[in-house]
C-alpha positions in Angstrom: 0.5 81.5 -7.6 -3.1 81.3 -6.2 -2.8 77.9 -4.3 -0.4 75.6 -2.5 1.5 73.0 -4.9 0.4 69.9 -3.1 -2.9 70.2 -1.4 -4.1 73.1 -3.7 -5.2 75.2 -0.8 -6.1 78.7 -1.7 -3.6 81.5 -0.6 -5.0 84.7 1.2 -3.9 87.5 -1.0 -2.7 90.8 0.5 -5.5 93.1 -0.7 -8.2 90.3 -0.7 -11.6 91.0 0.9 -13.4 88.5 3.0 -10.3 86.6 3.9 -12.2 84.4 6.2 -13.8 82.7 3.3 -10.5 81.7 1.7 -9.1 80.6 5.2 -12.2 78.4 5.8 -12.0 76.9 2.4 -8.3 75.9 3.2 -9.3 74.4 6.5 -12.1 72.4 4.7 -9.4 70.8 2.4 -7.2 70.1 5.3 -10.0 68.3 7.1 -10.9 66.3 4.1 -7.4 65.0 3.0 -5.2 65.1 6.1 -5.2 61.8 8.1 -7.3 60.4 5.3 -9.8 57.9 6.5 -12.6 57.1 4.1 -15.8 55.0 4.6 -15.5 53.0 1.5 -14.2 52.8 -2.0 -17.4 52.9 -4.2 -18.6 54.0 -7.6 -22.1 54.9 -6.2 -22.7 57.8 -3.8 -24.3 56.8 -0.5 -27.9 57.7 -0.1 -27.8 59.8 3.1 -24.2 60.8 3.8 -23.1 62.5 7.1 -21.3 65.7 7.2 -17.6 65.2 6.6 -18.2 61.6 5.3 -15.4 60.7 2.8 -15.2 58.1 0.0 -12.7 57.0 -2.6 -14.5 57.2 -6.1 -14.0 53.9 -7.8 -13.9 53.3 -11.6 -17.2 53.5 -13.6 -18.7 56.0 -11.0 -22.4 57.1 -11.4 -24.5 60.0 -10.4 -22.6 63.0 -8.7 -19.4 60.6 -8.8 -19.6 60.3 -12.5 -16.3 61.5 -14.1 -14.5 61.6 -10.7 -12.7 58.3 -10.7 -9.9 58.0 -8.3 -10.8 61.4 -6.6 -11.7 61.8 -2.9 -15.4 62.7 -2.4 -16.2 64.7 0.8 -19.8 65.6 1.9 -19.4 69.3 3.0 -22.1 71.7 3.6 -24.7 69.6 1.9 -22.7 69.0 -1.3 -19.9 66.7 -2.7 -16.6 68.3 -2.8 -14.0 66.5 -4.8 -10.2 66.4 -4.2 -7.7 65.2 -6.8 -5.0 63.0 -4.9 -1.4 63.1 -5.8 0.9 60.0 -6.3 1.9 58.5 -2.9 -1.2 59.7 -0.9 -2.4 57.2 1.7 -6.0 56.3 2.7 -7.4 54.0 5.3 -10.7 52.3 4.2 -13.0 51.6 7.1 -15.2 49.1 5.2 -12.4 46.6 4.3 -9.9 47.7 7.0 -7.3 48.2 4.3 -4.6 50.8 3.7 -4.4 52.1 0.0 -2.0 54.3 -1.8 -2.6 56.4 -4.9 0.0 55.4 -7.7 -0.9 58.5 -9.9 -3.9 56.9 -11.6 -5.8 54.6 -9.2 -5.8 53.5 -5.6 -3.8 50.2 -4.9 -3.3 48.1 -1.6 -0.3 49.3 0.2 0.8 45.7 1.0 1.8 45.1 -2.6 4.6 47.8 -2.4 6.3 45.8 0.6 9.3 44.1 -1.0 11.0 43.1 2.2 10.4 42.7 6.0 13.8 42.3 7.7 14.7 41.4 11.3 11.2 41.6 12.7 10.9 40.6 16.5 7.3 39.5 16.2 5.0 38.8 13.3 1.3 38.0 13.8 -1.4 37.2 11.2 -4.9 37.3 12.7 -3.5 37.0 16.3 -0.8 38.4 18.5 2.8 37.0 18.4 4.6 36.7 21.7 8.1 35.8 22.9 7.2 31.9 23.0 5.7 32.2 19.5 7.2 35.2 17.6 5.6 34.2 14.4 1.9 33.4 14.9 -1.0 33.0 12.5 -4.7 32.4 13.3 -6.5 31.6 10.0 -8.5 28.8 8.4 -6.5 28.2 5.2 -3.1 28.9 4.1 -1.6 28.7 0.5 2.1 28.5 -0.6 2.7 28.1 -4.3 5.9 28.0 -6.3 7.0 30.9 -8.3 6.7 29.9 -12.0 9.4 30.0 -14.6 7.3 32.7 -16.3 7.5 34.8 -13.2 11.3 34.3 -13.0 11.2 31.4 -10.6 12.0 27.7 -11.2 8.6 26.2 -10.6 9.8 24.4 -7.5 8.8 25.0 -3.9 10.9 23.7 -0.9 10.8 24.4 2.8 14.2 24.5 4.6 14.1 23.8 8.3 17.3 23.6 10.3 18.3 22.6 13.8 21.5 23.4 15.7 22.9 19.7 16.0 21.7 16.1 15.9 20.7 16.1 19.5 18.2 18.9 18.9 14.6 18.5 17.8 13.2 19.7 14.5 9.5 18.8 14.1 6.0 19.4 13.0 3.9 19.3 16.2 0.2 18.6 15.7 -2.2 19.4 18.6 -5.9 19.0 19.6 -7.2 21.6 21.8 -3.7 22.7 22.6 -2.6 19.1 23.6 -0.1 17.3 21.4 -1.3 14.3 19.4 1.3 13.7 16.6 4.8 14.8 15.9 6.8 14.3 12.6 10.5 15.3 12.3 14.0 14.8 13.7 13.4 14.3 17.4 16.5 14.1 19.3 18.4 12.5 16.4 18.9 12.9 12.7 16.6 9.9 11.9 13.1 10.9 10.8 10.4 9.7 13.1 6.6 9.8 13.6 5.3 10.0 17.2 1.8 10.0 18.5 0.3 10.6 21.9 -3.0 10.0 23.6 -2.8 12.8 26.1 0.1 15.2 25.1 2.5 13.9 27.7 3.0 10.2 26.9 4.5 9.7 23.4 5.0 6.6 21.3 7.2 6.3 18.2 5.1 4.7 15.6 7.7 4.9 12.7 11.4 5.7 12.4 13.5 6.0 9.2 17.1 5.4 9.5 19.1 8.5 7.9 22.0 6.2 6.6 20.2 3.4 4.8 16.5 4.5 4.6 15.3 1.5 6.4 11.9 1.8 8.2 11.3 0.7 11.8 7.8 0.3 13.0 6.5 -0.1 16.5 6.5 -3.8 17.9 2.7 -4.1 18.2 0.9 -7.3 19.3 -1.5 -9.9 18.1 -4.4 -7.7 19.5 -3.1 -4.5 18.1 -0.7 -5.2 15.2 1.9 -2.8 14.0 0.6 -2.9 10.5 -3.2 -3.3 10.4 -4.9 -4.9 7.3 -8.6 -4.3 7.1 -9.4 -3.9 10.8 -7.7 -3.0 14.0 -6.8 -6.5 15.1 -5.7 -8.2 11.9 -2.2 -7.7 10.6 1.6 -7.9 11.3 3.4 -7.4 14.6 6.7 -8.4 16.2 6.8 -11.4 18.7 10.2 -10.2 20.0 13.7 -9.9 18.7 14.0 -11.0 15.2 10.4 -12.4 15.0 7.4 -11.5 12.9 3.9 -12.6 13.8 0.7 -12.7 11.8 -2.7 -12.2 13.5 -6.3 -12.3 12.5 -9.1 -11.2 14.8 -6.6 -10.4 17.5 -5.3 -14.0 17.6 -1.7 -14.9 16.6 -1.8 -17.4 13.8 1.7 -17.8 12.3 5.2 -16.5 12.9 8.6 -16.2 11.2 11.1 -16.8 14.0 14.7 -15.7 14.3 16.0 -18.8 12.5 13.7 -18.0 9.4 11.4 -20.8 10.3 7.7 -20.5 9.3 5.5 -21.6 12.2 1.8 -22.0 12.0 -0.4 -22.3 15.2 2.5 -21.9 17.7 5.3 -19.4 18.4 8.0 -21.8 19.4 9.5 -24.2 16.9 9.5 -27.9 17.6 13.2 -28.8 17.5 13.5 -32.5 18.5 12.3 -34.1 15.3 14.0 -37.4 14.2 16.2 -36.8 11.3 17.8 -39.3 8.9 18.6 -42.9 9.2 21.1 -42.2 11.9 18.2 -40.6 14.1 19.9 -37.2 14.4 17.6 -34.3 15.5 16.5 -31.5 13.1 14.3 -28.4 13.4 12.1 -28.2 10.3 11.9 -24.8 8.5 8.1 -25.1 8.2 5.9 -26.3 11.0 2.2 -26.6 11.6 1.4 -27.2 15.2 -2.2 -27.4 16.7 -4.2 -29.2 19.4 -7.0 -30.3 17.1 -7.6 -32.1 13.8 -6.6 -29.0 12.0 -3.0 -29.9 12.6 -3.2 -30.8 8.9 -1.7 -29.8 5.5 -3.9 -29.5 2.4 -2.9 -28.9 -1.1 -6.0 -28.7 -3.5 -6.0 -28.3 -7.3 -9.5 -27.3 -8.9 -9.5 -27.0 -12.7 -10.8 -28.8 -15.7 -7.7 -30.7 -16.4 -6.6 -34.2 -15.3 -3.6 -33.3 -13.0 -3.7 -32.9 -9.4 -1.8 -31.0 -6.7 1.7 -31.9 -6.2 4.4 -31.6 -3.5 8.0 -31.4 -4.8 11.2 -32.6 -3.1 14.5 -31.7 -4.9 18.2 -32.3 -4.2 21.2 -31.0 -5.8 24.9 -30.8 -5.0 27.0 -27.6 -5.4 25.3 -24.4 -4.5 22.1 -22.7 -5.0 23.5 -20.5 -7.6 25.6 -23.2 -9.3 23.9 -26.5 -8.8 25.6 -29.8 -9.5 24.4 -33.4 -10.2 23.5 -35.6 -7.3 25.4 -38.7 -6.4 24.2 -42.2 -7.6 22.8 -43.0 -4.2 22.0 -39.6 -2.7 18.8 -39.2 -0.7 16.3 -37.0 -2.6 13.7 -36.5 0.1 11.9 -38.1 3.1 8.5 -38.2 4.7 9.1 -38.7 8.5 6.8 -40.0 11.2 7.7 -39.7 14.9 6.3 -40.0 18.4 7.2 -38.3 21.6 9.1 -40.7 24.0 8.7 -38.4 27.0 12.0 -36.7 26.6 12.0 -36.1 22.7 10.6 -37.2 19.4 11.5 -40.7 18.5 11.5 -41.9 15.0 8.8 -44.5 14.1 8.8 -44.7 10.3 9.8 -42.8 7.2 9.5 -43.1 3.4 12.6 -41.9 1.5 13.4 -41.5 -2.2 17.0 -42.1 -3.3 18.9 -41.8 -6.6 19.3 -45.4 -8.0 22.2 -44.5 -10.3 24.0 -41.8 -12.1 21.6 -39.0 -13.4 21.0 -38.8 -17.1 19.8 -35.9 -19.4 16.8 -34.5 -17.6 16.1 -37.6 -15.4 17.4 -39.2 -12.3 16.9 -43.0 -11.6 15.1 -43.3 -8.4 14.0 -45.9 -5.7 11.5 -45.6 -2.8 12.5 -47.1 0.6 10.2 -47.6 3.5 11.6 -47.8 7.1 9.9 -48.8 10.4 11.1 -49.1 13.9 10.6 -52.4 15.8 11.6 -50.7 19.1 15.3 -50.1 18.3 16.7 -46.6 18.1 16.9 -46.6 14.4 14.2 -47.6 12.0 15.2 -50.4 9.6 14.3 -50.7 5.9 11.3 -52.9 5.4 10.2 -52.4 1.8 11.9 -51.0 -1.4 10.6 -50.1 -4.8 13.5 -50.2 -7.3 13.9 -48.0 -10.4 12.9 -50.8 -12.6 9.6 -51.4 -10.6 10.8 -54.5 -8.8 9.7 -54.9 -5.1 12.2 -55.8 -2.5 11.9 -56.5 1.3 14.4 -56.6 4.1 16.9 -54.4 2.2 17.7 -55.4 -1.4 15.8 -58.8 -1.3 13.6 -58.8 -4.3 10.2 -60.5 -3.8 8.5 -59.4 -7.1 10.8 -58.5 -10.0 10.3 -55.9 -12.8 8.3 -58.7 -14.8 5.9 -58.8 -11.9 7.0 -62.4 -11.1 7.2 -63.4 -7.5 10.8 -64.1 -6.3 11.1 -66.7 -3.4 14.0 -66.6 -0.9 16.4 -69.4 -1.6 17.8 -71.9 1.0 19.9 -75.0 1.0 18.8 -78.0 3.0 21.4 -77.1 5.6 20.3 -73.5 5.9 16.5 -74.1 6.1 14.9 -71.6 8.5 12.5 -72.3 11.2 9.3 -73.8 9.9 7.1 -72.0 12.4 4.8 -70.3 11.7 3.1 -72.4 9.2 2.3 -71.4 5.5 5.7 -69.9 4.8 7.0 -70.4 1.2 10.6 -70.9 0.1 12.8 -72.3 -2.6 15.1 -75.1 -1.7 18.2 -74.7 -4.0 20.5 -77.7 -3.4 20.5 -81.2 -5.0 18.7 -82.3 -8.1 15.8 -83.7 -6.1 15.5 -80.8 -3.8 15.2 -77.9 -6.2 11.6 -77.2 -5.5 9.3 -74.9 -3.7 8.7 -75.9 -0.1 6.0 -74.8 2.4 6.1 -74.9 6.1 3.5 -76.8 8.2 4.6 -75.3 11.5 7.1 -78.0 12.3 8.7 -79.1 9.0 9.4 -77.7 5.4 7.4 -79.9 2.9 7.5 -80.3 -0.9 4.4 -80.1 -3.0 4.2 -84.1 -2.8 4.0 -83.8 1.0 7.5 -85.2 1.6 9.6 -83.5 4.1 12.6 -81.4 2.8 15.7 -83.3 4.1 
């Protein structure tokens, strides 16, 4: 055997002359391949190499490197000397700061041979890890991608993060210049929360998702800074307190849904002393428009090419919402109320009501309109009525114009004649064959058409 089996260094033979030549050749081989550090991996020889400079010959080599793919090229004594690596040799490449290994046919990155890193104390990528941050990375981009089914994976990618118990924190903290600005995670509970901070020390919970029912809770906000912004910073939704929702535009509160489900436009407190039905009970309407100016109004407009206009519907049914039943023959169907404040509460002044005027039929309900006004008493009295047949009554059920559009005078006997003042009243005198006539008052007496006094 003339050379060593691994580095192929020549042996000095017993009877060899000029033994120093063989010895020096072996030293040069050791200098070239032991603690192997190469300048670069290249297919083109450098133009002015320095003594001892080494390269890994890349595939497709040219010039003096031609045919030397994968070998180690060392510039020694003015010529390129080549060494054939064996499988498992390592080389550090200065140009790329990478560590390569020879797989028997080509140089490969050593990192691809690492199948597991277990129980590391620190791991730093681009920066130094420490006890506070045992895993640290300093980089501009990071990529995590799922292992595909073709590679033996399932195509999914999940991160699993775990904390000791509910009272601990598990979160993703985002900082600006090392000062906290946002935190997403399980902060002191098992409910998911999103927190933000203007300075890294004061934190506000912007959103919280309940773990048991997935309900979402937002910050309360205000009219000037709504919790949910729509279009700009001062328009959107906010909470006006417990069980209340506010709507703001331009930083000004415009409407509310209060704790009782009432819709309030222009004011946050419901007006709850409105006069109710004929018994003058108080109610608090579900929908209210309250304003200090002429815009305390309600408008319904219909704009189209048809002949119909806008409509407001009042409906009434017995039973329940899911199982409605027919109304009664005299049920109130809906009412317009008018009231004025008395100094202590709202007092009824007038109202217009619609009533059923009989039992409902198929797809219709007989109806009447009743008009009430107050003359200073606590309860308004009925003044005018339009019956279902179109007849007009006053003072309750007293018809003054019937369905045939004929005027109907109030009937009196001579013994029950009312006061003749004021003048120009018109009645019908009903008793006696001579007195069954129309009479008119002159301010003092009732007179028939012939001028005679009704007696």
